[in-house]
C-alpha angles and dihedrals in degrees: 000000000000115000108238099191130065131179121231116204102199102186139131123237119269090252092055092045089051089061094046104046119081098225140073122260090030093131092053091045095051092044086060094042092050090053091047097052092046091053092047091050092049090054091062091063089222120132112259143190127206115209115184130173088281093064100032118111123204144059097252136042090249094053093045092050093045092050091049092054091047089050092058094045088052087060088069103262123141097202134035130195111198123199135170135208104246102080110085094187095054107121139187088255091063092054094046092046090052090050092051093048092048092053096044138060092015093282110170096182136028121189130194099200123214120217090240092066098264130086137256094201136025125182115191139174120232091236090063099043114108116173093202092055091047094052091053095054118109096250120197093015133111091246096060099100094045091050092051092048093048093047094051093043088060089053091047091238117163112239130190125198131210124206118294118256136181125255116210112236101135146022088262089058090051090054093047092050092051091049095048095091090233123131119260132181111265094241094053092044092052092049091050090052089052091049091052093044091050092049091050091050092052092045091050092049091051091048093051092045095053091041089056092050095047095047098047107130123225110201119219108211090198132232117316118258117250113223119202126193 
């Protein structure tokens, strides 16, 4: 029986992510996250494709993502589940749940929303995919999910949502993820601790530096005495 669903891992290499993320240890972190998402996808036993910056085609994120989806559909699949590499708490269960939802109850789209307004997972049927609509979406903005939901509501498309998770784009995200009481692989947890510790060291140095500048004393020796004879 032909497999109708494929997974698209749309994620840059660890080296490329290291240049894009504004914190130290990002290359090490995304090396671990890339390995993690690949392992999770393999556990689903669904066919998958990995498209990094080397294979992506287009001048914008939206065009690159749209072209990647079209590439997988052109391989003959009816459904695609897309995932990235920046959500440490993404698990195999989320991917399998998306697959079940996509195949049942006439769902045409399943979203795993991120707390920053985007999504960490999207499962979509070929019959719903429209490259023109995709290109016009506000990619990499906080309004992305709302725009998708409004667009599909107008088309009376049934949408299903997974639980909300946190993408890691900043040191603050790293701290929130560690304090979420969710399980993380030891390697990823240790790297996140190092990222936070490094940020605190830098912040403390900056604080002490500006404190030194702002508290420098300038002594007024006073007016000279006038001696009269």
